[in-house]
N, C-alpha and C positions, 0 to 999 in steps of 0.2 A: 426573271431568274435565268432564262436561257442566255440573254445577252450578257448578264454578269458572269456566267460560267465561261462564255466565250472570252471575256476579258481576262479571266485567270489563265485560260489556255494560251492566250496571246502573250501574256506576261511571261509564261514559261518559255515560249518560243523566243521572245526577245532576250531573256536572260541567257539562254543557250547561245544565241547569236553573239551577244556581247562577250561571253566567255571565250568563244572561238576567236574573236578578234583579239582578246587580251593575250592569248597564248601564241599569237602569230604577229608580233610587232613588226617583223621584217616585211611580211606580206602587206601589212597595213600601210607602211611607208611607200611600198611599191605602187599601191592603188592610189594613194593620195596625191603623189607627185604629178601624174598626168591629169588627174581630176581637177587640179587647181586651174589649168588652162581653161577648162569648160566653166568653172566657177566665174572666172573673169569675163568670158564671152557672154555667158548668160546674165551676169550682173550688168554688163553694158546694155544688153537688150532691155533689162528692167529699168536701167537709168534712162534710156531714151523714151520708154513708155511713160514713166513718171515725169520726165521733162515735158512731154506733150500734154500730160494731164494738168500740170500746174503752170504752164507758160502763159495762160490767159489771165491768171490772177492779177498781175500788176497792170494789165491794160483794160480792166473793166471800165474805168472812166472813159477811155478812148473809144471802146466798142459801144458804150452807151450813147456817146455823141454821134458816132457813125450811123448807128441803126435807129437813132431818135427814140430811145427808150430810157428808163431809169436804170441807175447802177444796180439797184436791188433786183430788177428784172433780169439784167444781164448776168448777175451772180449765179443764176440757176443753171448756167452751163457747167459749173463745177459739180454740183450734186448729180446732174444728169449723167455725166461721164462716170463718176465714182460709184453711184448706185448701180448703174448698168454693169460696171466691172465687178462689183461685189456679188451681184446676183448670180452671174454665170460661173464664178469660181467654184461654187458648190457642185457644178456639173463637170467642169473640165478636169479637176484633179482626180476624182474617182475614175473617170474615163482613162486617165493616164495609167492607172493601175491595170486596166484591162488591155489597152491597146499600145501601151508604151509611152515613155516620156517624150521621145523625140518627135513622133508625128503630131502630138498635141501642140508642142511648142512651135513647130513649123507652121501648122495651120493657123494658130492664134496670131503669130507674128505677121503672117501674110495678110490676114484680115485687118490687122492694125495698120499696115502699110497702105492698103487700098483705101480704107475709110478715112485715114488721116489726110491723104492726098485730096480726097473729095471735099473735105471740110474747107479747104482753101477756096472753093468755088461758091461758098454760101453767099446769098444776097439778103438774108434776113436773119434776125436772131432766132426765130422759130426753126428755120432750117438748121442753124448751128446747134441748137439744143437737141434736135432729133439725131443729127449726125454724131454728136458727142455721145449720145446714149448708145447708138449702134456701135461706135468705136469702142466703148466700154465693153459691150457684149463680145466683140471680136478679140480684144486684147486680153481678156480675163484669164487666159490659159497659161500665160508665160510665167508669172511670179509663183503661183501655187505649185505648178509642175516643177519649177526649178527648186523650190524648197523640198519637195518630195525627192527629187534626184539627189540633192545634197544629203538628205537623210539616208538614201540608199548607199551613197558612196563614202561617207565619213562616219567613223565611230563617234559615239556621244561625246567622249572626252576631247575630240578634235573638231567637233561640229561648230563650236563657238567662233573659231577663227574664220571658217568658210562663210558662216552666216553673217559675221561681222562685215566681211567684204560685200556680201549681197545687200544687206540692209544699209550699209554705207553708201552704196551706189543708189539705192532707193531714195534715201534722204538727199543725196547729192542731186539726183534728178529733180526732186521737188524744188530744191534751192536754185540750182542753175537754170531750171525751167523758168522760174519766176524772174531771175536776173537776166538771163539771155533773152527771155521773151520780151522784156521791156526794151532791151538794147536793140534786138533785131527789128522790133516794130518801128523804132525810131529811125533805123537805117534802111530797112528793106520793105516794111509793110507787114501787116499781120498775115496776109495770105502766104507770103513767102516763108513764114515760120513753119507752117504746116508742110509745105513742099520740101523744105530742107530736112525736116524730121523724117519724112518718107524716104528721102534719098539715103540718109545715114542708116536708117533701118534696113534698107535693101542690102547695104554693105554687110551688116551684121548677119542678115539672113543667108547671104552667100557663104560667109565663113562657116556658119552652122551646117549648111548643106554639104560643103566640101569636106568637113571633118565629121560628118554624120555617122560614118561607119564606126569610128572610135567612140562616139557618143553612145551609140546603141549598146555597146559592150558594157557601159556603166549602168544602163537602166534595163532591168529584166522585163520581159513581156509576160503579162498575166492573162489568164483567160477566164476570169471570174464573171459570173452573171450579175445582172443588175440587183438581183435579190441579195447576193453576197455583199455587194457594195453597200446596200442599205443596212444590212446586218452589221457591217463594220462601223457605220455611223452610229447605230444604236449602242454598239459596244463601247465606243468612245464616250458617248454621253452617259453611260452607266458609271463612269469613273468621276468621283467628285473632283479629283485633280484636273480632269479634263474641262468640265464645264466652268469651273472657277477661272481657269486660265483663259478660256475663250471669252468670258465676260470682261476680263481686263483687256484682252485684245480689242474688243468692241469699244470699251471706254477709251483706250489709248488712241484708236483711230478717230473717234468722235472729237476728242479734245484737240489733237494736233491738227486735224483737217479744219475744224472750226476756226481755230486761231490763225493758222497759217494762210488759209484761203483769203483772209481779210487783211493781212499785213500790208499788201500793196496799197489798198485803199486807206489803210491807217497812216502810212507815210504821206500819201497824197493829201489827206484831210488835215492831219495835225502838223505837218512840216512843209506842206505846199511843194513837194518834190515833183519833178516831171518824170516821164517814163524812164529815161536813162538813169536818173538819180535813184529812182525806186529800185531799179535793177541792181545797182551797186549796193544799196542799203540791205537788200535781201540776200546778197551773196554769202553772208556769214552763216546762213542756215545750213549749207552743205558742208562747211569746212570741218566740223567735228566728225561727221560720218565718213567723209572721204579720207581723212588723214588719221583718224583715231579709231575707226570702226573695228579693224582687226585687233587692235590693242584692247579696246573695251571688251571684245569677245573673249580674249584671253583672261582678262581680269575676272569675268564671270565664271570662266572655267576654273580659275584658281581659287577665288574667294567665295563663290557660291552666289546663285541667283537670288537667294533670300535676302542678301544684303544690298545687291545692286539695284534690283527692281524698285523698291520703295524710294531709294535715293533718286532714281531717274524720274519717277512720277513727281516727286517733290520739286526737283529742279525745273521741270516743265511748268508746274503750277505757279511757282514763285516768279518765273520769267514772264508769264502772262500777266500777273498782277503788276509787276514792275513796268511792263509796257503800258498798262492803263494809266500810269501816273505822269505821263508826258515829261519824262526827264529829257535832258539835252539829246540832240540827234545821235551823237556818238555813243551815248549810253544805250539808247534804244537799239542801235545796230548791234551792240554787244549782247543785248538781251535776246535778239534773234538767234545769235549763235548758241546761247545757253538753252534756248528753247529746243534747238536741234539736238543739243547734247542730251536733253531729257528723252528724246525719241530714241537716240542711239543706245541709251542705257536701259531701255525697256524692250523694244520690239524684237531685236534679235534673240533676246533671252526667252521671250515667250515662244518664239519659233523653235528654239532648241528643246523646250519642254514638250511641245506638242508632237515633235518627231519621235518621242518615246512612248506615246500613248497606245500605239497599235502597230503591228507589223505592216498593215495596209497604210503606208505613209501617204498615199494619194488621198485617201479619205480624210486623214487627220489634217493634212495641209490644205485640202479643199475647204474644210471647215474653218481653218485658220484664216485663209484668204477671204472667205465669205464674211466672217465677222470683222476682219480688218477693214475691208473696203465698204461694207455696209456702214461701219463706223465712220469711215471717210466721208461717205455720202451724207449720212445723218448729221455729221458735225457741221459741214458747210451749209446744209439745209437748215438746221436748227439755228445756227448763227444768223442766217439770212432772215429767218422768221422773227427773231427776237431783237435784232439790231436796232429796232425803233426805240428801245429804251436808252440808246446811246452807245456809240461804238466803244468808248473806254469802259463804260459800265459792263458791257457784254464781255470784254476781255477780262475784267476783274471777276465776274461771275464764273467764267470758265476756270480761272485760276484757283478760286476758292474751292470749287468742286474737286479739282485735282489734288489739292492739299488734303482734303478729307479722304480721297481715294488712296493717297500714299499711306495714311495711317491704317486703312483697311488692308492694304497690300502687305504691310509688315506682318500682319497676322496670317493672311491667306497663304503666303509663300514662305512661311517660317521653316518648313521642312525641305525647301529646295536648296540644300547645302551643296 
């Protein structure tokens, strides 16, 4: 009862805050203009983190040959990174409520740089799995803290555009990580991939530090105790709208990670492509997010998330089923792009919803990132565990489950107009 009453109190605070924004449109535009610069920089940081997370997907066969293990064994480097990432997001985001967004992002990005560079020196698959797990622990503070900062800096009716950019870069990192990962391995070797990522991340870190003073103005410093942060989490779970959305975040991460993590091997096995060709085939996954992310966010702001979310889940499910049918190579490449479109039609919309659940946006976004990346890790793990039934059959099973979920989403999100 206490947590529910806190929820009502928080709702009143949020309504008052929204009303203040509504009556000051000029001040809103003044805030949003400089904030977009940081949206782009932080989205680039997220891009490179996801680039590193998924750049090993298309080279699983090559790593298996290099370390003299099975592809199925090597595939566990994906869930190791993603589960590690997901576990710590529940810690980083509430801490950003207490200590500020900027210090958490700088710390997390620094850990990511160091551990990614160390991964290039691995001599066994066991070492790589351990380092990937530790890298996930280190990098887990960037994305959820960024979402919380966007929630601080943009009113709800403008949030879709900013989150569209952010999640477009996230999807683009997944896609170009897979594509460039294959191409860079063919040209430079797998070790150099990790070192190049570290160098690029250092450049992003320098930009954030140089402009850190302006960034701090956008994120307020809080001094809440750990008990208050736990109360915020309970408050959010007291809302049916909250836990329903988080369950779909978990499902979405599970579905897309499970399917996408195995698309590189899918093209290797079904179409006998080499690493360079796999990279080109996977390039389409990032195109919808990078070029259409902001537009899709505006569509959700205009027409309602209740219409767009079920469509996005359905598009993803149908894409997975079509991939399982072994159509000609050009068609399968197109299905990779529509699979990405399904992600872009859902994940930014979930994020916009959760930023309205509580004034403590760090707690809300921490839960969001936790469920998303636990889903990412579970998806690649579950796919690895059941792929023995057949690669195409597993794709089809994931797609059929997604179609059922789309029907459920139409009912669950019916009031998100």
